[in-house]
Structure formats: structure tokens, C-alpha cells
N, C-alpha and C positions, 0 to 999 in steps of 0.2 A: 495620433496626437503629437504635434511637434514639441520637442523638449526645449526647455529654456536653455539659453546659451549666454555665456559671458561675452561681453563686448571684446575682451582681449585677455591674453594671458596675464597681463599686469593686474587686471581687475580680479582674476581668480586668486593670484598669489596674495594680493592685499587683503582679500576677503578671508583667506585661510589664516594669514598672520593676525588679522583682527579678531578672528574667532579664538585663536590660541592665546593671544595676549589679552587677558582680561583683568578683572579686579584683583585676582589672586596674585598677579605679577607684582602689584604695587605693595602688597603687604605680606603675602605668604612666603615668597622666595627669600626676601631679606631675613625674615625671622627664622626660617628653616636653616639658612646658612649659618647665622651667628650662633644658633643653639645647637648646631651639630658639627662643631669643629672649625667654624669660620672658613678660612681659605682651604683647609683640608677637606671640607665638604665638596669642593669642586671635583675631587677625584671620583667619589661614587656618583656624583651628579653626571659627569661626562661619560662614565662607564654605563650608567643607566640610559643616557641618550643613545649610545652606540648599540646597546644590547636589547633595548625595548622601544625607546621613543622613535628612532629612525625606522627600524623594521616595521613597526605597527603603522606609522603614518604612511609609509610606502604601500603597505598592504591595503589600507583604507582608500588611498588615492587610486590604486590599481583596480580594486573591486568596483568602485564607483564609476571610474572612467571606462573600464572594459564592458561593464554590464549596462551602463546608462540608466541606472536605477538607484533609488535611495537604499538605506541599510537593509530593510526587510527583503526587498526585491533582489538586491545584490547577493545576500547570503542564500536566497532561494535558488540562485543560479548554481550554487555549489551543491544543492540538494534541497528539494522542496520542504523536507522535514526541518530544515534549519531556518526557515523564514521567521519563526517565532523568536529566535534569538536576536534578530534584527529589530523586531518590535520591542524586545526588552530594552535595547539601547534607546529607542525612541521614547519609551515610557519613562525611563530614568531621566532622560533629558526634559521631558514634560514636567516632572516634579521639580527638577532643579530650576527650570525657568520660572516656575510659579513663585519661588521665593527669591530668585536672583533679581527679578523685577522689583521686589520689595527693597533690596539693598540699593538699587538705582533710585528708588523713591527717597531714601534717606539722603542720597547725594544731592538730589534736586533741592531738598530743604536746606542743606548746608550751603549750596551754591547761592540760594536766595539770601541766606544769612550773611554772606560775604559783603553784601551791600550795606547791611545795617550793623555788621560786626556782632551779631547776636550770640555767636559762639566764642567771641574773643576773651571774655572774662573767665569763663569756665566751660570748656567744650563738653566735659562730662555731664554737667548739669543740663546744658542745652540739649545734648543728645538724648539722655535718658528721661529727663523730666519734661522738656518742652516738645521735642520731636516725637519720641516714642510714647511719652506719657506712660512709662512702663508699669505693669502691674506687679503683684507680689510673686507670681509664679505662673507656670503654663496652664494650671487649672483655672486661672482667673483671666478670661479674655478681656473683659471690661469694655467692650465696644471698640470702635475704630478711633485711631489717632487721625484727626481730620487732615493735618498737613501731610502725613504719609499717604493717606488715601488719595489726596490730590496728586501727589508725586507719582503714585502708581498709575493713575489714569493718564497722566502725561506720558509716562513711559510706554504704555501700551498703544497709545495713539501714535507715538513716534515709530514704534516697531511696525505697526500695521502699514503706515504710509511708506515706510522703507521697503517692505516686502511685497506690497500688493501688485506691483508690476513685474515681479520676478527678478531673475538674475541681472538683467540689464540695469534696473534701478538700484539694486544692491551694489553693482559695479561702480555706479556713479557716486554713491554715498561713501564707499570705502576709500575713494580717492581723497576724501577729506578726513574721514574719521580715523583712518590708520596713521597718516602722517601727523595729524594734529596732536594726539597724546605724546608722540615722540618729541615734537617741538616743545610742548608744554613741560614735559619731563626734563628736557634739556635745559630749559630756563630754571627749573627747580634745582637741577644738578649743579649748574654753574653757581647759583646763589649759595647752595649748601656747602660746596667745597671752599668758598671764600669766607665762611663764617668762623669766628673763634671757636676752637674745640672740635672743628670738623675732622681734623686728623685723628684725634682720639676716637671719634665715632667710627671712622672708617677702619681704624685698627681693630676696634671691638668687633666690627662686622666681618673682617677678612683675616684677622690674625690666625694662622693655622694651629690647630691643636690635633696633631696626628694620632695621639692616643685614642681619640674618639673613633678612629676607623675600625677599631676592634669591637665596637659596639654594634650588634646586628641592627638595632633600631635606626642607626644613622643610614645604613644602606637601604632599609625599608623606606625611610623618609625620602631618600634621594629618588628612588623608583616611583614613589607615589607623587612626588613633585613633578617629575617629568611626565608621568601619565596624565595627571589632571590638567597641567598647564598647556598641553598640546591638544586638548579637547578630544582625547581618544576615548572611544566607548560611547559617545553620544550619537553617533551616526552622522555627525556634521560633516566630517571630511569626506565621507562616502557620498553624501548628497551634493556637496560642492563640486567634487570631482566629476560627478555624473553630468554636470553642465558643460564639461570640456569636450572637445572633439577627441575621438578615440586614439588619434595619433599624437597627442600632446606629450611633451616631455614630463615624465613623472618624477624621476629622481631629482632633477634640478629643482623642480617646484617644491618637493618635500624638504630638501636640504635648506633652501632659502627660508622656508617657513620655520623650520626647527631653529636655525641659528639666529634669525631675526627675533624670534620669541625669547631665546636665551639672552640676547643682547638687551632687550627691553627689561628683562628681569634684573640684569646687572645694573643698568641705569637706575632703576627704581631703588635698588639696594644702596647705591652711592648717594642718591638724593635723600633717601629716608635717614640713613645713619649719619650722614654729614650733619643734617639738621638736628637729629637727636643728640649728637655730640655737643652741639651748641647749646641745646636745651639743658643738658646735664651740667655743662660748665656754668651757665647762667644761674642755675638753681643751686649749684654746689653739691650735687649728688652724683652717685655712680650711674653710668649709662644703663647698667642692669636694672636700675630702679625706674627708668623711664621707658625702656624698651618692652614691648609686649606683642602679643600675636593677635591675629584676626581683626574683627571690626574695631576693637579698641584702638589699634594702631592708626587706622584710617580716620576714625570719627572722634577720637578723644586725644590721643597722644600727639599726633602730627598737627592737628589744629592748635593745640596748646603751644606747641613749639613755634608755629607760625606767629602766634599772638605775641611772642617774645622778640620778634625781629625788630631791629632798630629802624627808625624812619617814620614812626607814627602810624596813625590809623589808615592812611592811604596805602602804605606799603603792606600792612597786615591784610587789608581787604583785597589788594591786588593779588598777593601770593595765595591767599585763601581761595580766591576765584580761580586762579590758575590751577591749583591743586584739585579742586572739586570738578572743574571742567575736564581735567585730565582723567579723573575717575569715571566721569560720565562717558567720555569718548572711548575709554578702554572698555567700559561695561556694555555700551550699546551694541558694539560689534559682536561680542560674545552672546548677548541676549538674543539678537535677531538671528544669529546663526543657528542657535539651538531650535528656535521656532521654525526656521527654514528646513531643518532636518525632519521635523515632524510633518510639515506641509508637504515636502517632497514624498515622504512615505505614504501619506494619505492619498495624494493625487495618483501615485503609481498604482495603488491598490484599487481605488474606487473612482478615480477620475474627478471631474468637476473643474470649474474655472479657478484660476489662481487666486483671484480676489475673494471669491466666496469661501474657499477652503481656508485661506489666511484669516479672513474675518471671523469665521466661526471658531477656528482653533484658538485665535487670540482671545476671543470672548470667553471661551472655556478656561483658558489659562488665567485670565483676569479673575474670574469667579473663584477658582481654586486658590489663587494667591491672596484672596481677601483675608484668609486666616492669618497671614503673616503681616498684615497691617493693623491687626487688632493690638490692644495694649499688652497682650501677652504674646504677641507675634514673634518677638526676638527669641523667646525660649523655644518656640516650635521651630523656628528657622534653624536654630543651633542643633536641635535634636534630629530633625529630618535631614539636614545637610550632612551630618556625620554618617548616618546610616545609608543614605542613598549614594553619597559619594564613595564611601568605603566599599559597600557591597554591590550596589547597582552597577557603577561604572567599571570597577575592577573585574566583576564577573563578565560584563559585556566584552571587555578586552581579552579576557581569558578564553571565552568561548570563540571569539573571532580567530585567535591564534590556533586553538585546537581544531576548529572546523577546517581552516585552510591548511594547517599543518598535517592533519591526520585523515581527513576525509576528502581532501582535494589535492591535486598534484601541485605542490609548491613550485617545482621546477617549471611547470607550464605557466604559472602566473609570473614567475621571475623572467622567463623567456619573453613574455609579453611586455613587461615594463622595461626590460633591457632593450627590446627592439625599437621602442619609441623614445629612449632616453640617450642623452649625450654621454653620461657616465653609466657604467655597468656595475652591477652587484654580482658577486660570485656566490658559491654554494654556502658561504657563511650565513647569508640571509635565511636560507632554508633551515639551518641549524638553530638560528635565533627563534624563528617562528615555531619550529617543532618542539624545541627543548627548553632553551634558556628562558624565553618570555613566559611560557606557561608555568615553569617551575617557580620563577620569581614571583609572579602574580598569585600563585597558590600559597606560597609562603606568606605573602602580604595579607591575603584573606584570612588564613588560619591564625596568624599572629594577632590580627585585629579582633577576630572572633573570640579568641582566648581572653584578650584584654577586656572586651566588653562583657563577657560572661563573669569574669572575676571581679570587675569593678563597674558599678552603674555609671554610664557615661555622664560626665559633667556634674556628678553629684545629684542628679535628679532622682526623685522617687521612682521606684520600679514601675508603678502604673503609668507614669509619663513616658518612660522608655518603651513600654509595651505599646501604648496607644500611639505615640509619636514616631517610634522607630521601627519596631518589628512588624507592626501592622502594615507599614509601607512596604517593607521587604517581602513579607508574606503575600501581600496583595499583588506585587509584581510577579511573584512565583506562580500564583494562581492564574493570572492573566496569560503569562507565558505558556503555562501548561495547557490552558484552554486553546491558545493559538496553535500549539504544537499538535494537539489532539485533532484539530481540524485538517491537519496536513497528512494524516495517516492514510496510507493507500495510494498516495500520489507519487508518480514516478519521478526520479531525480532528473534534473536538467543540467547539462553541462554548459559552461560559459562559451 
């Protein structure tokens, strides 16, 4: 069976950048920076890029390109008993996509609201009461929010039509969806830095507090930010690289992806905090009182800030439309890339036409995602996101590093990607994969586990943590164990 191929190297690089630069760039990086020492946070951030981000993305590109397989098939080439760990990455991505599409659905509702300024008076009330119709807790699903359900349907229809013809259709789409959010973000950035109070907002965002560097949690946050924002551990980069010819330049492609992703994060930080500085000055409050993390920043605080812009309803509606169009264009690339990782793995294992596998996989994810568009869906999204992101993805990255570092010859893989790349990596890459990355990710896992055991996440009652979080993690363990058990007795296969 002939494998999908990108139309060009540009298409592949744009697709990788689009996958890496998602919704988290628009709200997670700015908040992580200002809450972890501002400009001082850049020190652990770039160290994390050098010691984990770049080594792992080069590893994933190399495994995909050299084996011409998705994550399960690629890891099976290092040893058939390791195929299950590739499925672990795919399954983690499956769960994440099911609720990521729900966040996209919210953005569709806010984009539509930009024409009527439905969110302009009180974005919080619009979000929680009109869009989500939020219930009293995770135990009260309360039926579906109609507007969010419609947004979810639109999201999955778009994802299917982007992916149904394979890498070539994706390559055409990313030529638009990757430059578009950068252009839209540039518009927001220029407007933000010209607003009164913007300087104070940027100072709050980037003013260095070097004393924070002695706090271990700052370093853990830096590594987690790099890990999550580069789409590591999903199997995405392995699948995308498998559609490239085996002699394609790996290191150049990886470095372009990494630094483009970081650049988009910095642009988002300037745009967001310049605007929040204006909001704080207009309301006569401290920036700390308007800055917040997560969905609240994107769907409450930032829309409220836009509603304060001078120029009347037209300006407010215009910049609201630009902001939510940016979120959607950032999000759609990440969403369909996670789906593509699953489709690639399923086709490699069991065959089938691209359209049929994509259709049934998308329908399955749509059905699973219905939980997150109920009136209690936000609570479940928060719970599942925490546990799957923290444990599922980090564990996937940890096992990749251990498998390649300790059960496969790292120098052999390094010789391969050096032979096809303009720039060369030395033995430091082997050290990062064998020692530094596993140690750091193990510390991250243990630290989060201790924190979760000591304090119920988000203040939810224990039964919701068990049903919403640990069951998901345990379920992945059971499935992975089952897959591994099917591989016993099968001989290892070299790349």
C-alpha cells in the first residue's frame, strides 16, 4: 500500500508548526511566564527546549521518517514488545481530541457572537450562562448546550473534510491555517502595544524575578510547557514525519518547528498582556486582578478587554472576530493533527481506505466528546484534561526516551538523522535522551502525583476525581497492558 506523501517540505513544516502552535499558546504560555518570574522564566524555558524539547522532537521525526510508520509501528521497529507504548500515545491523544473539539465549539459560538456583540456586555455571563448553560457540578450533566453541540458538529465536519484525502489535502489547508493566525495575532499585537497601559501590562508579563528560579515548580512548569506545546507524546510528529521521504532533512525541520512555535507563544504573550494592561488602567485595578489562566483568559477576560476598546461597536466586533478567528485557526491545526496520528496508526495496523478510517474514527471521537458539550461538560473537561495531559502524555514521552535510550542504539538513530540533515548533533543528544529527559519527566510525574494525592484536583469531590480522572488513567494502563500482552513471544525487529 502506497503511503501518503506531503506535496512539499514546506507543507510538512507548516503542518508540524500548526500542530505544535495550538490554543495553549494563546493563553497558557503568557500565564506561565508571568506567574513564574516573568522574564526570568525564559531561562528555564530555553533550557527545557534544549534538554527535552529539541531532543524529543528530533527523536519523533527520526522514528517516523526512518520507519515510515505511525507511533505504534515506529516503536515496534525498536522491539515488537514496545508497540503498546505507541498505542498509549494514540489513546491519550484520542481522549484529548474528544474534549479539544469541545473548546473549538465554544470558539465558534464566540465568533458568531462577534456579529451581535452578545459577549460585549459581560463575557463571563455569556460564556457560562448562555453558551455553556453550566450546571452546578460534574455530577449534574443536565443535557446538552444546543449552541455548543452545533459548534461541535461543525468542528468535526471541518476536521473530516480536511483529513479525508490524506497528507496532500492537509498540506493545502495548512498553507492558509498556519499563516492566518500569525497574521491575526500580529493585528492584535499591534493594537495591544498602542493602547494606554500596554507598557505596564508588558512589564507585568516580562519583568524578571530571578528569585523564582530557586523554586523547583518553576522548572517543572517550564518543562511541562515545552513538552505540551510541541505536541510531544501524542504520536503526531511521528505520523507526520512518516509521510516524508526517508532522506529529508530532520534537524532543520525540527528547529524551524520549535522556534516558530516559541515565537508564536511570545507574540501571544505581548498581545494578551498589552491588552490586559489597558483593561487594568481603564478599570483602575491592578493587572493581577484581571490576569487569569486557562479558558477564563480566552473566553472571559480577553473578550471583556476587547469590549473596552475605543471606537464603538464596530471596532469591538472587528477585534472580537479577529481574536476568535485566531483561536479557531490555531486550534483546528492541532485538532486534526491529533486525529491524523490516530488514523495513521489504525491504517498501519489494520489497513483500510483513508476516507473510511477517518470517517469512523471521527464519528467515534464525536460520540465520546458529547460528554464535554453537556451542561456539566466544563467540569469534566477540566478533570480529564488535567489527568490525561499530566500522566498520559508525560508517560508517553518518558517511555519514548527510555525505549530509544536504553533498548535501542541511540548512536544508530543519531547517525541516521545526521546523515540526512544539514546540521549535525553530537553525542550530547544521546545523553539527553538516555539521562536528562527521563530524569526530568520522572520528577515531573512524581511531583504531580504527590500533589494530586495530597490535594484533590480543582477542589472537586473525591468521587469526581476517581470517575473523571483516575478511571481514565487506569483505563489507558489496562489497554496498554492488553496490547503489550499480545506482543509476547514476538521477535524484535530492527529499524
